[in-house]
TORLODREN-196896 format. One line per field, with one value per residue: x, y, z of N, C-alpha, C in turn; residue in one letter; chain; residue number from 1. Coordinates in Angstrom, 1 decimal. Layout:
<bamars>
n.u: X  ... $
n.v: Y  ... $
n.w: Z  ... $
ca.u: X  ... $
ca.v: Y  ... $
ca.w: Z  ... $
c.u: X  ... $
c.v: Y  ... $
c.w: Z  ... $
rest: A  ... $
kette: A  ... $
nr: NUM  ... $
</bamars>
This chain:
<bamars>
n.u: 90.3  92.2  93.0  94.7  94.6  95.3  96.7  98.2  97.6  99.3  99.9  102.7  103.6  105.5  103.9  101.6  102.1  103.5  104.4  106.4  109.4  113.0  114.3  112.8  113.1  112.5  109.9  109.1  107.7  105.4  102.8  100.8  97.8  99.0  101.6  101.2  99.5  100.9  102.5  100.7  99.3  101.4  101.9  99.9  97.4  94.0  92.8  92.8  92.4  92.1  93.6  93.1  95.5  95.9  94.2  91.7  88.7  88.8  90.9  89.6  87.7  89.0  90.4  88.3  87.6  89.7  89.4  87.1  88.0  89.8  89.7  91.0  91.1  89.3  87.8  87.5  88.9  88.4  88.7  86.8  85.2  85.0  84.3  82.7  79.8  78.4  78.9  77.0  76.0  78.4  79.0  76.5  77.0  79.3  78.5  77.1  78.7  79.6  82.2  83.0  83.9  84.8  86.0  88.7  90.6  93.7  94.6  96.9  98.6  97.3  97.6  96.5  96.3  93.8  92.2  90.5  88.5  86.9  84.0  82.8  84.0  83.3  80.6  80.5  81.6  79.7  77.8  78.5  77.6  75.1  75.4  76.6  79.5  82.7  85.2  88.5  91.2  93.8  96.7  99.2  101.0  101.1  98.7  96.8  95.2  93.2  92.0  90.8  88.9  87.6  86.4  84.6  82.3  81.0  79.6  78.3  79.6  81.7  85.2  88.5  91.8  94.8  97.8  98.7  98.6  101.2  103.6  106.5  108.8  111.4  112.7  112.1  110.1  107.3  105.6  103.8  102.1  101.2  99.5  97.5  96.7  95.4  93.2  91.9  91.3  89.3  86.8  84.4  83.9  86.1  88.6  91.8  94.7  97.3  100.0  102.2  104.2  107.1  107.9  108.0  110.1  113.5  114.7  116.7  117.8  116.0  114.7  112.9  112.1  111.9  109.4  107.8  106.8  104.9  103.1  102.4  101.0  98.9  97.5  96.7  95.2  93.1  92.4  91.8  89.6  89.6  91.5  93.5  95.6  97.9  99.7  100.7  101.8  102.8  104.4  105.7  107.9  110.0  111.4  111.5  110.6  107.4  107.0  108.8  107.5  104.8  105.7  106.3  103.7  102.8  104.6  104.5  101.9  101.9  101.4  98.8  95.3  93.7  91.2  91.5  93.7  92.5  90.5  92.2  93.8  92.0  89.1  88.2  88.7  86.8  84.6  84.7  84.8  82.7  83.0  82.2  82.7 $
n.v: 116.9  115.9  113.5  112.8  109.7  108.7  109.4  110.6  112.0  113.2  113.9  113.6  110.9  108.8  106.8  106.5  105.9  103.7  101.9  103.2  102.9  102.8  103.0  104.8  107.4  110.0  110.2  110.6  113.0  115.9  115.8  117.6  119.4  121.8  121.3  119.6  120.6  122.6  120.8  119.2  121.2  122.1  119.8  119.5  118.5  118.4  117.7  115.5  112.1  111.4  109.1  107.0  106.3  105.4  103.1  104.2  105.9  108.6  109.4  109.2  111.2  113.4  113.6  114.1  116.6  118.0  117.8  119.4  121.8  122.1  122.7  121.3  118.5  115.8  113.9  111.2  108.2  106.5  105.0  102.6  100.6  97.5  95.0  95.5  95.6  97.9  99.2  100.2  102.4  104.0  104.2  105.6  108.1  109.1  109.3  111.7  113.6  114.9  114.4  111.6  108.9  106.2  103.3  101.8  99.1  97.9  95.2  93.9  94.0  92.2  89.7  87.2  85.3  84.8  86.9  88.6  86.9  86.4  85.9  88.0  90.2  90.0  90.3  93.2  94.3  93.9  95.7  98.1  98.7  99.5  102.2  103.3  103.2  102.9  100.1  99.9  97.8  96.8  95.0  92.4  90.9  88.1  87.8  87.6  85.3  84.7  87.2  87.2  85.0  86.7  88.9  87.8  87.1  89.4  90.6  93.1  95.2  98.0  97.8  98.8  98.2  98.7  99.9  98.1  95.6  95.3  93.9  92.1  94.0  94.9  92.7  92.0  90.2  88.4  86.3  84.3  86.6  87.9  85.9  85.8  88.4  88.7  87.1  88.3  90.7  89.8  90.1  92.6  94.7  95.6  98.1  99.2  100.6  102.3  102.7  103.3  101.9  102.6  102.2  99.5  98.8  98.9  101.3  103.4  102.8  102.4  102.3  103.6  101.6  99.3  99.0  98.4  95.7  95.3  97.3  96.6  94.4  94.9  97.0  95.5  93.7  95.0  96.9  100.4  101.4  100.9  101.5  103.7  106.5  107.1  108.9  108.0  109.7  111.1  108.7  108.0  109.4  107.9  106.9  108.6  112.0  113.6  114.5  112.6  110.1  110.4  110.8  108.3  106.7  108.9  109.0  106.1  106.0  107.7  107.3  106.7  107.0  110.2  110.2  107.7  108.4  110.4  109.0  107.2  109.2  110.3  110.4  107.7  107.4  109.4  108.1  105.7  106.5  108.0  110.9  114.2  116.5 $
n.w: 81.4  83.8  86.3  89.3  90.6  92.9  96.0  99.1  102.5  105.3  108.8  110.3  112.7  114.7  116.1  115.0  112.1  111.9  109.9  108.3  108.0  109.2  106.7  105.1  105.6  104.4  104.3  106.7  107.6  107.6  105.1  103.2  101.7  100.9  100.2  98.0  96.1  94.4  92.7  91.5  89.9  88.2  86.8  85.3  86.3  87.1  89.5  92.4  94.0  97.2  99.4  101.9  104.6  107.1  109.4  110.3  111.7  112.3  110.7  108.2  108.4  108.9  106.2  104.7  105.6  104.6  102.0  101.5  102.2  100.2  96.9  94.9  95.7  94.7  95.6  98.4  99.4  102.1  105.3  106.8  109.4  108.1  109.2  111.2  113.4  113.5  111.0  108.9  110.3  110.4  107.5  107.0  108.2  107.1  104.5  104.4  103.6  100.4  99.4  100.0  98.5  98.3  99.8  101.6  102.8  104.3  103.0  102.4  104.6  106.5  108.7  108.5  105.7  104.2  104.9  103.4  102.7  104.7  106.4  108.0  106.9  104.1  104.5  105.1  102.9  101.2  101.9  100.6  97.9  98.3  99.1  96.9  96.8  96.0  96.1  97.1  96.3  98.0  97.9  97.8  95.2  95.6  96.8  95.0  94.0  96.0  96.0  93.4  93.9  95.7  94.4  92.6  94.1  94.1  91.8  90.9  92.4  92.4  91.9  92.5  91.7  93.4  92.6  90.6  91.9  93.0  91.8  91.5  90.6  90.8  90.6  88.1  87.7  86.5  86.4  88.6  88.4  86.1  84.8  86.7  86.8  84.5  84.7  86.8  85.3  83.9  85.2  84.6  86.3  87.5  87.9  87.3  88.9  87.7  89.3  92.2  91.2  91.2  93.7  93.9  92.4  91.8  94.1  93.5  91.0  89.0  85.6  83.0  81.0  82.5  83.6  81.3  80.7  82.5  82.3  79.9  80.1  81.9  80.4  78.1  79.3  80.9  79.2  77.7  78.9  81.6  83.1  85.2  86.3  89.1  91.5  93.8  95.7  98.9  99.0  96.7  96.5  97.8  95.6  93.5  92.0  91.8  89.3  87.9  88.4  87.1  84.6  83.6  82.8  81.2  78.9  78.2  77.1  75.2  72.4  72.1  71.2  71.3  72.8  74.1  75.9  77.4  78.8  80.4  81.9  83.2  83.0  83.4  86.2  87.2  86.3  87.7  90.5  90.8  90.6  91.2  88.9 $
ca.u: 90.2  93.1  93.0  95.8  93.6  95.8  97.7  98.0  98.1  99.4  100.7  103.6  104.0  106.0  103.1  100.4  102.6  104.8  104.9  107.2  110.5  114.2  114.8  111.8  113.2  112.1  108.4  108.7  107.3  104.0  102.3  99.6  97.6  99.7  102.7  100.9  98.9  101.8  103.0  99.6  99.2  102.6  101.9  98.7  96.3  92.9  92.3  93.2  91.7  93.0  93.4  93.6  97.0  95.7  93.0  91.1  87.6  89.3  91.8  88.7  86.9  90.1  90.6  87.1  87.7  90.7  88.7  86.0  88.7  90.8  89.0  91.5  90.8  88.0  87.4  88.3  88.8  88.6  88.7  85.7  85.5  84.1  83.9  82.0  78.3  77.9  79.3  76.0  75.9  79.4  78.8  75.6  77.4  80.2  77.8  76.5  79.7  79.8  83.5  83.3  83.6  85.1  86.5  89.8  91.2  95.0  94.7  98.2  99.2  96.8  98.5  95.6  96.2  92.5  91.3  89.5  87.4  86.2  82.6  82.4  84.4  82.4  79.1  80.7  81.8  78.4  77.1  79.0  76.9  74.0  75.9  77.2  80.7  83.7  86.1  89.9  91.9  95.4  97.1  100.7  100.8  100.8  97.3  95.8  94.3  92.2  91.3  89.9  87.8  86.5  85.5  83.8  81.3  80.4  79.6  77.8  80.3  82.9  86.3  89.7  93.0  95.6  99.3  98.9  98.8  102.6  104.4  108.0  109.3  112.8  113.4  111.7  109.2  106.1  104.8  102.3  101.3  100.7  98.3  96.4  96.1  94.4  92.1  91.2  90.7  88.0  85.5  84.5  83.7  87.4  89.5  93.2  95.4  98.7  100.3  103.0  105.2  108.4  108.3  108.2  111.3  114.9  114.5  117.9  118.3  115.1  114.5  111.3  111.8  111.7  107.9  107.1  106.1  103.9  102.1  101.9  100.1  97.6  96.9  96.2  94.1  91.8  92.0  91.9  88.7  89.6  92.8  93.6  97.0  98.0  101.0  101.1  102.5  104.3  105.2  106.5  109.1  111.3  111.9  111.4  109.7  106.0  107.2  109.4  106.5  103.8  106.2  106.2  102.6  102.6  105.4  104.1  100.6  101.9  101.0  97.5  94.5  93.1  90.0  92.1  94.4  91.7  90.1  93.2  94.3  90.9  87.5  88.0  88.4  85.5  83.5  84.8  84.4  81.4  83.3  81.3  83.6 $
ca.v: 116.8  115.0  113.3  111.8  108.8  107.9  110.1  110.6  113.1  112.7  114.5  112.3  110.7  107.3  105.8  106.4  105.6  102.7  101.3  104.1  102.3  103.9  103.2  105.7  108.7  111.0  110.2  111.0  114.6  116.2  115.9  118.3  119.9  123.1  120.5  118.7  121.6  123.3  119.7  118.7  122.1  121.9  118.4  119.7  117.8  119.3  117.3  114.2  111.4  111.4  107.8  106.5  105.7  104.8  102.3  105.1  106.7  109.9  110.0  109.4  112.6  114.5  113.7  114.8  118.1  118.7  117.9  120.4  123.0  122.1  122.5  120.2  117.1  115.7  112.6  110.6  106.7  106.3  103.7  102.3  99.0  96.8  93.9  96.1  95.5  99.2  99.5  100.8  103.7  104.6  104.6  106.8  109.3  109.6  109.6  113.0  114.2  114.4  113.9  110.4  108.2  104.9  102.6  100.9  98.5  97.5  93.7  93.5  93.8  91.4  88.3  86.1  85.4  84.6  87.9  89.1  85.9  86.2  86.1  89.4  91.3  89.9  91.1  94.5  94.7  93.6  97.0  99.3  99.1  100.2  103.5  103.6  103.3  102.0  99.5  99.9  96.5  96.9  93.5  92.1  89.9  86.7  87.6  87.7  84.2  84.8  88.1  86.9  84.6  87.6  89.6  86.8  87.1  90.7  91.0  94.5  96.2  98.5  97.6  99.5  97.5  99.6  99.7  96.9  94.4  95.3  92.8  92.1  94.8  95.1  91.3  91.8  88.7  88.6  85.1  84.0  87.8  88.4  85.2  86.1  89.7  88.4  86.5  89.4  91.6  89.1  90.7  93.8  95.7  95.9  98.9  99.1  101.9  102.4  103.7  102.4  101.0  102.8  101.8  98.1  98.8  99.6  102.8  104.2  102.5  102.0  103.0  103.5  100.4  98.3  99.0  98.1  94.4  95.4  98.2  95.9  93.4  95.7  97.6  94.4  92.9  95.6  97.9  101.7  102.0  100.4  102.0  105.2  106.7  107.7  109.2  107.6  110.8  111.0  107.5  107.8  110.2  107.0  106.5  109.7  112.9  113.7  114.4  111.3  109.0  110.6  110.9  106.9  106.5  109.8  108.4  105.0  106.2  108.9  107.1  106.2  107.9  111.4  109.4  106.7  109.0  111.1  108.0  106.9  110.2  111.3  109.9  106.4  107.8  110.1  107.1  104.5  106.9  108.8  112.1  115.2  117.5 $
ca.w: 82.8  84.4  87.7  90.0  91.2  94.3  96.8  100.4  103.2  106.9  109.8  110.6  114.1  114.7  116.6  114.0  111.0  112.2  108.7  107.8  108.8  109.1  105.1  104.6  106.4  103.7  104.6  108.2  107.6  107.4  103.8  103.3  100.5  100.4  99.5  96.7  95.2  93.1  91.9  90.7  89.0  87.4  86.0  84.3  86.6  87.6  90.7  92.8  95.0  98.6  99.9  103.5  104.9  108.5  109.3  111.3  111.2  112.6  109.6  107.0  108.6  108.4  104.7  104.1  105.9  103.7  100.7  101.6  102.2  98.9  95.8  93.9  96.2  94.2  96.2  99.3  99.7  103.2  106.0  107.8  109.9  107.4  110.0  112.5  113.2  113.3  109.7  108.4  110.8  110.0  106.3  106.8  108.8  106.0  103.1  104.5  102.9  98.9  99.1  100.5  97.2  98.2  101.0  101.4  103.9  104.2  103.1  102.3  106.0  107.3  108.9  107.8  104.1  103.7  105.7  102.4  102.4  105.9  106.4  108.5  105.9  102.9  105.0  105.2  101.6  100.6  102.1  99.8  96.7  98.6  99.2  95.7  97.2  95.2  97.1  96.5  96.8  98.4  98.0  97.2  94.0  95.9  97.1  93.7  93.8  96.8  95.5  92.3  94.4  96.5  93.4  92.0  94.9  94.0  90.1  90.7  93.2  91.5  92.5  91.8  92.2  93.7  92.4  89.7  92.7  93.7  91.4  91.8  89.4  91.0  90.2  86.8  87.9  85.9  86.6  88.0  88.4  84.8  84.5  87.9  86.5  83.3  85.3  87.5  84.5  83.2  85.8  84.2  87.3  88.3  87.3  87.7  88.9  87.2  90.5  93.1  90.5  91.4  95.0  93.9  91.6  92.5  94.3  93.1  89.7  87.9  84.3  82.5  80.4  83.7  83.8  80.1  80.7  83.6  81.5  78.5  80.6  82.4  79.1  77.4  80.1  81.3  78.3  78.1  79.5  83.1  83.8  85.7  86.9  90.3  91.7  95.1  96.5  98.9  99.0  95.4  96.7  98.1  94.4  92.5  92.2  91.4  87.8  87.7  88.4  86.4  83.3  83.3  82.0  80.0  77.8  77.5  76.4  74.3  71.0  72.0  71.0  72.3  73.4  75.1  76.9  78.2  79.7  81.2  82.6  84.0  82.8  84.0  87.6  87.3  86.3  88.9  91.8  90.6  90.9  90.5  88.5 $
c.u: 91.1  93.0  94.1  94.8  94.1  97.0  97.3  98.2  98.3  100.1  101.4  103.6  104.3  104.9  102.0  101.0  103.7  105.1  106.1  108.5  111.8  114.6  113.9  112.0  112.6  110.5  108.1  108.7  105.9  104.0  101.1  99.2  98.4  100.9  102.5  100.3  99.7  102.3  101.9  99.3  100.2  102.6  100.8  97.5  95.2  92.4  93.1  92.1  92.7  92.6  93.8  94.8  96.9  94.2  92.0  89.9  88.1  90.1  90.6  88.1  87.8  90.2  89.4  87.0  88.7  90.2  87.8  86.8  89.8  90.1  89.6  91.5  89.5  87.1  88.1  88.0  89.2  88.5  87.5  85.8  84.5  83.6  83.1  80.4  77.6  78.3  78.2  75.8  77.2  79.3  77.6  76.0  78.5  79.7  77.3  77.7  79.9  81.2  83.9  82.8  83.9  85.9  87.7  90.3  92.6  95.1  96.0  99.0  98.5  97.4  97.6  95.6  94.8  91.4  90.3  88.4  86.7  85.0  82.1  82.8  83.6  81.1  79.5  81.0  80.5  77.5  77.4  78.3  75.7  74.1  76.6  78.6  81.7  84.6  87.5  90.6  93.2  96.0  98.7  100.2  100.4  99.4  96.1  94.7  93.0  91.2  90.3  88.8  86.8  85.7  84.6  82.4  80.5  80.4  79.1  78.6  81.6  84.1  87.6  90.8  94.1  96.9  99.5  99.2  100.3  103.4  105.9  108.8  110.8  113.5  113.0  110.9  107.8  105.1  104.8  101.6  100.6  99.3  97.2  95.8  95.0  93.3  91.1  90.4  89.3  86.7  85.5  84.0  84.8  88.0  90.8  94.1  96.8  99.5  101.3  104.1  106.6  109.0  108.6  109.5  112.4  114.8  115.4  118.1  117.4  115.0  113.2  111.0  111.7  110.1  107.2  106.4  104.9  102.7  101.6  100.7  98.8  96.9  96.2  94.9  93.0  91.6  92.0  90.9  88.5  90.9  92.8  95.0  96.9  99.4  101.6  102.0  102.0  105.2  106.2  107.9  110.4  112.1  112.2  110.5  108.4  106.2  107.6  108.3  105.6  104.3  106.3  105.1  102.3  103.4  104.9  102.9  100.8  101.5  99.6  96.6  94.2  92.2  90.7  93.0  93.5  90.9  91.0  93.6  93.1  89.5  87.3  87.9  87.3  84.4  83.4  84.5  83.2  81.9  82.4  82.5  83.1 $
c.v: 115.5  114.7  112.3  111.0  108.4  108.9  110.3  111.9  112.6  113.9  113.4  112.1  109.2  106.3  105.5  105.7  104.6  102.0  102.0  103.8  103.4  103.8  104.3  107.1  109.9  111.2  110.5  112.5  114.6  116.4  116.3  119.0  120.9  122.5  119.9  119.7  122.0  122.0  119.3  119.9  122.1  120.9  118.5  118.9  118.6  118.8  115.8  113.6  111.1  109.7  107.5  106.0  105.1  104.1  103.1  105.8  108.3  110.2  110.3  110.8  113.6  114.7  114.4  116.2  118.7  118.9  118.9  121.8  123.2  121.8  121.3  118.8  116.8  114.5  112.1  109.2  106.7  105.0  103.5  100.8  98.0  95.5  94.2  95.9  96.8  100.0  100.4  102.3  104.6  105.2  105.8  108.1  110.0  109.9  111.0  113.9  114.0  113.9  112.5  109.5  106.7  104.5  101.7  100.2  97.8  96.0  93.2  93.3  92.9  90.1  87.1  86.1  85.2  85.7  88.4  88.2  85.6  86.8  87.6  90.4  91.2  90.6  92.4  95.1  94.9  94.9  98.2  99.6  99.9  101.8  104.2  103.9  102.4  101.3  99.4  98.6  96.9  95.5  93.5  91.0  88.6  86.6  87.7  86.5  84.4  86.1  87.9  86.0  85.6  88.4  88.9  86.9  88.4  91.3  92.6  95.5  96.5  98.4  98.3  98.8  98.5  99.1  98.4  95.5  94.3  93.8  93.0  92.7  94.9  93.9  91.1  90.3  89.3  87.4  84.6  85.5  88.2  87.3  85.5  87.5  89.4  87.9  87.6  90.3  91.1  89.7  92.2  95.1  96.0  96.9  98.6  100.5  101.5  103.5  102.7  101.7  101.1  102.4  100.2  97.8  98.8  101.0  103.9  103.9  102.1  102.8  102.6  102.2  99.3  98.0  98.5  96.8  94.5  96.2  97.5  94.9  94.1  96.4  96.6  93.8  93.6  96.7  99.2  102.2  101.6  100.7  103.4  105.2  107.4  107.7  108.5  108.4  110.6  110.0  107.4  108.6  109.1  106.8  107.6  110.8  112.7  113.6  113.0  110.2  109.3  110.4  109.3  106.7  107.5  109.4  107.2  105.1  107.3  108.5  106.6  107.3  109.1  110.7  108.5  107.2  109.8  110.3  107.5  107.9  110.9  110.7  108.7  106.7  108.4  109.1  106.1  105.2  107.8  110.3  113.3  116.4  118.7 $
c.w: 83.3  85.9  88.3  90.8  92.7  94.8  98.0  101.2  104.6  107.6  110.6  112.2  114.0  115.0  115.5  112.4  111.0  110.9  107.9  108.3  108.5  107.6  104.5  105.2  105.6  103.8  106.1  108.3  107.6  105.7  103.7  102.0  100.0  99.7  98.3  95.7  94.1  92.3  91.0  89.6  87.8  86.2  85.2  84.9  87.2  89.0  91.0  93.6  96.0  99.0  101.3  103.4  106.3  108.4  110.6  110.9  111.2  111.3  108.3  107.2  108.3  107.0  104.2  104.5  104.9  102.3  100.5  101.6  100.9  97.8  94.9  94.5  95.7  94.8  97.3  99.5  101.0  104.0  106.7  108.2  109.1  108.1  111.2  112.3  113.0  111.9  109.0  108.9  110.5  108.5  106.1  107.3  107.6  104.8  103.4  103.8  101.4  98.6  99.3  99.1  97.2  99.6  100.7  102.7  103.6  104.0  103.1  103.7  106.9  107.4  108.3  106.3  103.5  104.4  104.6  102.1  103.6  105.8  106.9  107.5  104.6  103.2  104.6  103.7  100.7  100.8  101.2  98.7  97.1  98.8  98.0  95.9  96.4  96.4  96.5  97.2  96.9  98.7  97.5  96.0  94.5  96.6  96.0  93.7  94.7  96.6  94.4  92.8  95.2  95.5  92.8  92.7  94.9  92.6  90.1  91.4  92.2  92.4  91.8  92.4  92.2  93.3  91.5  90.6  93.2  93.1  91.6  90.6  89.6  90.7  88.8  86.8  87.3  86.2  88.1  88.2  87.2  84.6  85.6  87.3  85.5  83.8  86.0  86.6  83.7  83.9  85.3  85.1  88.2  87.3  88.0  87.8  88.5  88.4  91.3  92.4  90.8  92.7  94.8  92.9  92.3  92.8  93.8  91.5  88.7  86.8  83.8  81.7  81.4  83.7  82.6  80.2  81.5  83.0  80.4  79.2  81.2  81.3  78.3  78.1  80.5  80.2  78.7  78.9  81.0  83.7  84.2  86.3  88.1  90.8  93.0  96.0  97.9  99.0  97.8  95.7  97.2  96.8  93.2  92.8  91.7  89.7  87.2  87.3  87.3  84.8  82.6  82.3  80.9  78.8  77.1  76.7  75.4  72.9  71.0  71.5  71.7  73.3  74.6  76.3  78.0  79.3  80.8  82.3  83.3  84.2  83.4  85.6  87.8  87.4  87.6  90.2  91.9  91.1  90.4  90.1  87.6 $
rest: M  K  I  D  S  H  Q  H  F  W  K  Y  S  P  E  E  Y  A  W  I  N  D  E  M  Q  I  L  K  N  D  F  L  P  D  N  L  R  P  L  V  R  Q  A  G  F  D  G  T  V  A  V  Q  A  R  Q  S  L  D  E  T  R  W  L  L  R  L  A  A  E  N  E  F  I  K  G  V  V  G  W  V  D  L  C  S  E  K  L  E  N  Q  L  K  E  L  M  S  D  P  G  F  V  G  V  R  H  V  I  Q  D  E  P  D  E  L  F  I  L  R  Q  E  F  L  R  G  V  G  L  L  Q  K  F  N  L  T  Y  D  I  L  I  F  A  G  Q  L  P  Q  T  I  E  F  V  R  K  F  P  D  Q  V  F  V  L  D  H  I  A  K  P  G  I  R  Y  Q  K  T  S  P  W  K  E  D  M  I  K  L  A  G  F  E  N  V  F  C  K  I  S  G  M  V  T  E  A  D  W  L  K  W  K  A  E  D  F  R  P  Y  L  D  T  V  T  N  A  F  G  T  D  R  L  M  I  G  S  D  W  P  V  C  R  L  A  G  S  Y  D  D  V  M  D  I  P  F  K  Y  F  E  G  F  S  R  Y  E  K  E  A  I  F  G  L  N  A  K  M  A  Y  H  L  K  L $
kette: A  A  A  A  A  A  A  A  A  A  A  A  A  A  A  A  A  A  A  A  A  A  A  A  A  A  A  A  A  A  A  A  A  A  A  A  A  A  A  A  A  A  A  A  A  A  A  A  A  A  A  A  A  A  A  A  A  A  A  A  A  A  A  A  A  A  A  A  A  A  A  A  A  A  A  A  A  A  A  A  A  A  A  A  A  A  A  A  A  A  A  A  A  A  A  A  A  A  A  A  A  A  A  A  A  A  A  A  A  A  A  A  A  A  A  A  A  A  A  A  A  A  A  A  A  A  A  A  A  A  A  A  A  A  A  A  A  A  A  A  A  A  A  A  A  A  A  A  A  A  A  A  A  A  A  A  A  A  A  A  A  A  A  A  A  A  A  A  A  A  A  A  A  A  A  A  A  A  A  A  A  A  A  A  A  A  A  A  A  A  A  A  A  A  A  A  A  A  A  A  A  A  A  A  A  A  A  A  A  A  A  A  A  A  A  A  A  A  A  A  A  A  A  A  A  A  A  A  A  A  A  A  A  A  A  A  A  A  A  A  A  A  A  A  A  A  A  A  A  A  A  A  A  A  A  A  A  A  A  A  A  A  A  A  A  A  A  A  A  A  A  A  A  A  A  A  A $
nr: 1  2  3  4  5  6  7  8  9  10  11  12  13  14  15  16  17  18  19  20  21  22  23  24  25  26  27  28  29  30  31  32  33  34  35  36  37  38  39  40  41  42  43  44  45  46  47  48  49  50  51  52  53  54  55  56  57  58  59  60  61  62  63  64  65  66  67  68  69  70  71  72  73  74  75  76  77  78  79  80  81  82  83  84  85  86  87  88  89  90  91  92  93  94  95  96  97  98  99  100  101  102  103  104  105  106  107  108  109  110  111  112  113  114  115  116  117  118  119  120  121  122  123  124  125  126  127  128  129  130  131  132  133  134  135  136  137  138  139  140  141  142  143  144  145  146  147  148  149  150  151  152  153  154  155  156  157  158  159  160  161  162  163  164  165  166  167  168  169  170  171  172  173  174  175  176  177  178  179  180  181  182  183  184  185  186  187  188  189  190  191  192  193  194  195  196  197  198  199  200  201  202  203  204  205  206  207  208  209  210  211  212  213  214  215  216  217  218  219  220  221  222  223  224  225  226  227  228  229  230  231  232  233  234  235  236  237  238  239  240  241  242  243  244  245  246  247  248  249  250  251  252  253  254  255  256  257  258  259  260  261  262  263  264  265  266  267  268  269  270  271  272  273  274  275  276  277 $
</bamars>
């Protein structure tokens, strides 16, 4: 069972996707299940986890409808207002759909560097375990120190770190990212997604060996039982095709045992998100 643990859908509009700038013309299109399904099948994947791209309850509801209509979408990591006093009602509504498996907030874009440690945000994250929901952490590498402090407050909450915390791959910079990742991996309730790497590299000139120091770090730190892979489609199209992106971890882990590869390519995502496969 192979799972692409990180992909997105959207109907493009410049107002709703303002983060897609002029350098990202290729993303200024609609990306829907019919576009992704043949890519997933051709690459040998059995399903995907769809992740929010807008901070909107309406988008979360839309993703859940897509999941209900498309069997290959095995789960949805949506957005809820974690700082809202009405959060519990939002969660109760969404939990009526079995496809709702996790929550994400775009921490990387918050102007307050300490947003992740705000009391109202911490209160909201504290509710997720009650609903058996995973929390996806989306940050830049420079936000790892406060993220470590954040994770320390929730020893029983399952976390998934997206995009290996977006290190400076295009500059071949590993420190202090490497040291911080080792600290974060010390919390056994944190999983790590091998995803989003090509868009942190040189979009036009990256080579597979550019990623080896980063893959070595996360593999040594998290072990094969807390890693999962994701395409970050369609964002990955900025720097390569679906096959190009997935080929990086496939080749890196080629010499690992069958059990380890089964874990990384599917079973860890199933466990972290409680996917019903």
